[in-house]
C-alpha positions as CSV (number, residue, x, y, z in Angstrom):
1,M,-15.2,-27.3,-15.6
2,D,-16.1,-29.6,-12.7
3,I,-17.3,-27.5,-9.8
4,L,-14.8,-29.1,-7.5
5,L,-11.9,-27.9,-9.7
6,W,-12.6,-24.2,-9.1
7,H,-11.1,-24.3,-5.7
8,K,-8.0,-25.9,-7.0
9,L,-7.8,-23.3,-9.8
10,L,-8.3,-20.3,-7.6
11,G,-6.1,-21.4,-4.6
12,P,-2.8,-20.2,-6.1
13,Y,-4.4,-16.9,-7.0
14,E,-5.5,-16.4,-3.4
15,L,-1.9,-17.1,-2.3
16,A,-0.5,-14.6,-4.9
17,V,-2.8,-11.9,-3.7
18,Q,-1.9,-12.5,0.0
19,E,1.8,-12.4,-0.8
20,L,1.7,-9.2,-2.9
21,V,-0.5,-7.3,-0.5
22,L,1.9,-8.3,2.3
23,K,4.9,-7.2,0.3
24,F,3.5,-3.8,-0.7
25,R,2.4,-3.1,2.9
26,H,5.8,-4.0,4.2
27,M,7.3,-1.6,1.6
28,K,5.1,1.2,3.0
29,K,6.3,0.3,6.5
30,E,10.0,0.5,5.4
31,Y,9.4,4.0,4.2
32,Q,7.7,5.0,7.4
33,D,10.4,3.4,9.6
34,R,12.9,5.6,7.9
35,G,10.8,8.7,8.3
36,M,10.2,9.0,4.5
37,Y,7.1,9.8,2.6
38,C,5.7,6.7,0.9
39,P,3.7,7.0,-2.4
40,I,1.6,4.0,-1.3
41,E,-1.3,5.0,0.9
42,S,-3.1,1.7,1.1
43,V,-3.2,-1.8,-0.5
44,E,-5.9,-4.3,-0.9
45,G,-6.4,-7.4,-3.1
46,R,-9.1,-9.8,-4.3
47,V,-9.7,-12.9,-6.3
48,K,-12.7,-12.8,-8.6
49,T,-15.7,-14.9,-7.6
50,V,-16.6,-17.8,-9.8
51,S,-19.8,-16.1,-10.9
52,S,-17.9,-13.0,-11.9
53,I,-15.4,-15.0,-13.9
54,L,-18.2,-16.9,-15.7
55,D,-20.0,-13.6,-16.4
56,K,-16.8,-12.2,-18.0
57,M,-16.1,-15.3,-20.0
58,K,-19.7,-15.2,-21.3
59,R,-19.5,-11.5,-22.1
60,K,-16.2,-11.8,-24.0
61,N,-16.9,-15.3,-25.4
62,I,-13.9,-16.9,-23.7
63,P,-13.7,-20.7,-23.9
64,M,-13.0,-22.6,-20.7
65,D,-9.6,-23.9,-21.9
66,Q,-8.3,-20.3,-22.4
67,L,-9.6,-19.0,-19.0
68,E,-6.3,-18.3,-17.4
69,E,-4.8,-16.9,-20.6
70,L,-7.5,-14.5,-21.5
71,V,-9.0,-13.5,-18.2
72,E,-6.2,-11.2,-17.0
73,D,-7.8,-10.1,-13.8
74,I,-8.7,-13.4,-12.1
75,A,-6.6,-11.9,-9.2
76,G,-6.0,-8.3,-8.6
77,V,-4.2,-5.9,-6.3
78,R,-5.2,-2.3,-5.9
79,I,-2.7,0.3,-4.7
80,I,-4.2,3.6,-3.5
81,C,-2.1,6.8,-3.6
82,Q,-2.7,10.3,-2.3
83,F,-1.5,12.2,-5.3
84,V,-1.6,11.7,-9.1
85,E,2.2,12.1,-9.2
86,D,2.6,9.1,-6.9
87,I,1.0,6.8,-9.5
88,E,4.1,6.9,-11.8
89,K,6.4,6.4,-8.8
90,V,4.5,3.3,-7.7
91,S,4.5,1.9,-11.2
92,R,8.3,2.3,-11.4
93,M,8.7,0.6,-8.1
94,I,6.8,-2.4,-9.4
95,E,8.7,-2.5,-12.7
96,E,12.0,-2.6,-10.8
97,R,11.0,-5.6,-8.7
98,S,12.7,-8.9,-9.6
99,D,9.7,-11.0,-8.4
100,I,7.2,-9.3,-10.7
101,E,7.2,-9.4,-14.5
102,V,5.2,-6.6,-16.1
103,Q,3.6,-7.8,-19.3
104,Y,2.0,-4.5,-20.4
105,E,0.4,-1.4,-19.1
106,K,-2.9,0.5,-19.5
107,D,-2.8,4.2,-18.8
108,Y,-6.3,5.4,-18.1
109,V,-5.1,8.3,-16.1
110,K,-3.7,10.2,-19.1
111,N,-6.2,8.5,-21.4
112,M,-9.4,8.6,-19.5
113,K,-12.2,6.2,-20.6
114,E,-15.3,7.8,-22.1
115,S,-17.2,6.9,-19.0
116,G,-14.9,8.9,-16.8
117,Y,-12.9,6.0,-15.5
118,R,-9.3,6.7,-14.5
119,S,-6.7,4.3,-13.3
120,Y,-3.3,2.9,-14.1
121,Q,-3.3,-0.8,-14.7
122,L,-0.4,-3.2,-15.0
123,I,-0.9,-6.8,-16.3
124,I,1.8,-8.8,-14.6
125,F,3.1,-12.3,-14.1
126,Y,3.8,-13.5,-10.6
127,T,5.1,-16.9,-9.5
128,V,3.8,-18.7,-6.4
129,H,5.1,-21.9,-4.9
130,T,2.5,-24.6,-4.1
131,L,2.6,-28.3,-3.1
132,E,2.4,-29.1,-6.8
133,G,5.4,-26.8,-7.7
134,Q,5.8,-23.3,-9.1
135,K,2.9,-21.7,-11.0
136,N,3.3,-18.5,-13.0
137,L,0.1,-16.5,-12.7
138,Q,-1.3,-13.6,-14.7
139,M,-2.7,-10.8,-12.5
140,E,-3.7,-7.2,-12.6
141,I,-2.4,-4.3,-10.4
142,Q,-4.5,-1.2,-10.4
143,I,-2.9,2.1,-9.2
144,R,-5.3,5.0,-8.4
145,T,-5.7,8.1,-6.2
146,M,-8.2,8.0,-3.4
147,D,-10.5,10.2,-5.5
148,M,-10.3,7.9,-8.6
149,D,-11.0,4.9,-6.4
150,F,-14.1,6.5,-5.0
151,W,-15.5,7.2,-8.4
152,A,-14.6,3.7,-9.8
153,T,-16.3,2.0,-6.8
154,V,-19.5,4.0,-7.3
155,E,-19.4,3.4,-11.1
156,H,-18.8,-0.3,-10.6
157,S,-21.8,-0.6,-8.2
158,L,-24.0,1.2,-10.8
159,Q,-22.8,-1.1,-13.5
160,Y,-23.8,-4.1,-11.4
161,K,-27.2,-2.6,-10.6
162,Y,-28.1,-1.7,-14.1
163,K,-26.5,-4.7,-15.8
164,E,-24.0,-2.4,-17.6
165,R,-26.9,-0.3,-19.0
166,I,-26.7,2.8,-16.9
167,P,-29.3,5.4,-17.8
168,E,-28.1,8.4,-19.7
169,H,-28.9,10.9,-17.0
170,I,-26.8,9.0,-14.5
171,K,-24.0,8.7,-17.1
172,R,-23.9,12.5,-17.4
173,R,-23.7,12.9,-13.6
174,L,-20.9,10.4,-13.5
175,S,-19.1,12.3,-16.2
176,N,-19.5,15.5,-14.3
177,A,-18.2,13.8,-11.1
178,A,-15.2,12.5,-13.0
179,N,-14.3,16.0,-14.2
180,A,-14.7,17.3,-10.6
181,I,-12.3,14.6,-9.4
182,I,-9.8,15.6,-12.0
183,A,-10.0,19.2,-10.6
184,L,-9.7,17.9,-7.1
185,D,-6.6,15.8,-7.8
186,N,-5.0,18.7,-9.6
187,E,-5.8,21.0,-6.6
188,M,-4.3,18.4,-4.2
189,S,-1.2,18.2,-6.3
190,S,-0.7,22.0,-6.0
191,V,-0.3,21.6,-2.2
192,R,1.5,18.3,-2.4
193,S,4.9,19.5,-1.1
194,E,3.3,21.1,2.0
195,I,1.3,18.0,2.8
196,M,4.4,15.8,2.3
197,D,6.4,18.0,4.7
198,V,3.8,17.7,7.4
199,Q,3.5,13.9,7.0
200,N,7.3,13.4,6.9
201,S,7.6,15.5,10.0
202,F,4.9,13.4,11.8
203,Q,6.6,10.1,10.8
204,L,10.0,11.3,11.9
205,H,8.6,12.5,15.3
206,A,6.8,9.2,15.8
207,R,10.0,7.2,15.0
208,I,12.2,9.3,17.4
209,V,9.6,8.9,20.2
210,S,9.5,5.1,19.6
211,D,13.3,4.9,19.8
212,I,13.4,6.9,23.0
213,L,10.7,4.7,24.7
214,N,12.5,1.5,23.6
215,N,15.8,2.8,25.1
216,I,14.1,3.8,28.4
217,Q,12.4,0.4,28.6
218,N,15.7,-1.4,28.1
219,L,17.4,0.8,30.8
220,Y,15.1,-0.8,33.4
221,G,17.2,-3.9,33.1
222,T,20.6,-2.3,33.4
223,A,20.3,1.1,35.2
224,N,19.0,1.8,38.7
225,E,15.4,2.8,39.0
226,R,16.0,6.3,40.2
227,E,18.2,7.1,37.2
228,V,15.6,5.7,34.8
229,L,12.8,7.8,36.4
230,K,14.9,10.9,36.0
231,I,15.5,10.1,32.3
232,Q,11.7,9.4,31.9
233,D,10.8,12.7,33.5
234,E,13.2,14.6,31.2
235,F,11.6,12.9,28.2
236,Y,8.2,14.0,29.2
237,R,9.4,17.6,29.7
238,I,11.0,17.7,26.3
239,Y,8.0,16.0,24.7
240,E,5.7,18.8,26.0
241,L,7.9,21.4,24.2
242,N,6.9,19.9,20.8
243,D,10.4,20.7,19.5
244,I,11.7,18.0,17.1
245,D,15.3,19.3,17.4
246,Q,15.4,18.9,21.1
247,L,13.8,15.4,20.8
248,K,16.6,14.5,18.4
249,R,19.3,15.8,20.8
250,F,17.7,13.9,23.7
251,S,17.5,10.7,21.6
252,K,21.2,10.9,20.8
253,E,22.2,11.5,24.4
254,L,20.0,8.6,25.4
255,D,21.7,6.3,22.9
256,S,25.0,7.1,24.5
257,I,23.7,6.5,28.0
258,A,22.2,3.2,26.9
259,E,25.4,2.1,25.2
260,G,27.4,2.9,28.3
261,Y,25.1,0.7,30.5
262,R,25.2,-2.0,27.9
263,V,29.0,-2.1,27.8
264,Q,29.1,-2.0,31.6
265,S,26.7,-4.9,31.8
266,L,28.8,-7.0,29.4
267,S,31.9,-6.3,31.4
268,S,30.2,-7.4,34.6
269,E,29.2,-10.7,33.0
270,E,32.7,-11.4,31.8
271,M,34.2,-10.9,35.3
């Protein structure tokens, strides 16, 4: 392939990665805005470098005219979860999306590779819109826990260093580390409900405080300053109590006050 054509080839993949990362991050934000636990902890994406693509084509004896068909991971998105149970939930969320077509799945969580590698992989088709029209791209989505991702990152670095010929003594240590990570993921799953309760409570608390502050800020434009300062002082008093129920009550009362001033302001404008 002409060197100048690589940029044209990879451009749509870069767009696809940007779009999907943005969509998954927004999905996480929607969960948080509603005070709900989200199975997505973080999202990142990448497009393979030209050298990495060429290395894979050479290793697998892939001809240039079948590059996009046979190299499934030219572009990839990685979704990190806190718990093993979250992996299946994220997979279902992806399968239910109308803008993503799942071609097939590779479950290396239940069927760990001999090396110790664990991850859930989806090979998908995703359509992007370019100046030259629509293009349906083949991509890979990896779903892992944070512990799985740490192991895979280390193993990938070692594969690169040793040109995929990792010494046996290091392989044994990697295998032991993989078993330790399985035990750690299982242990985290045993306290999953307690961790989720704490995180949900924190997100709910943050959302209520944000709503209250927005209401107080808006009141500066409709209520007199002395009244707003009294409301502000009451908020600080209740906040110091660290009582979520009292914060909820105060937020509802403030909603009523803000609505009253809003109606009063509209009535004044109509007169």
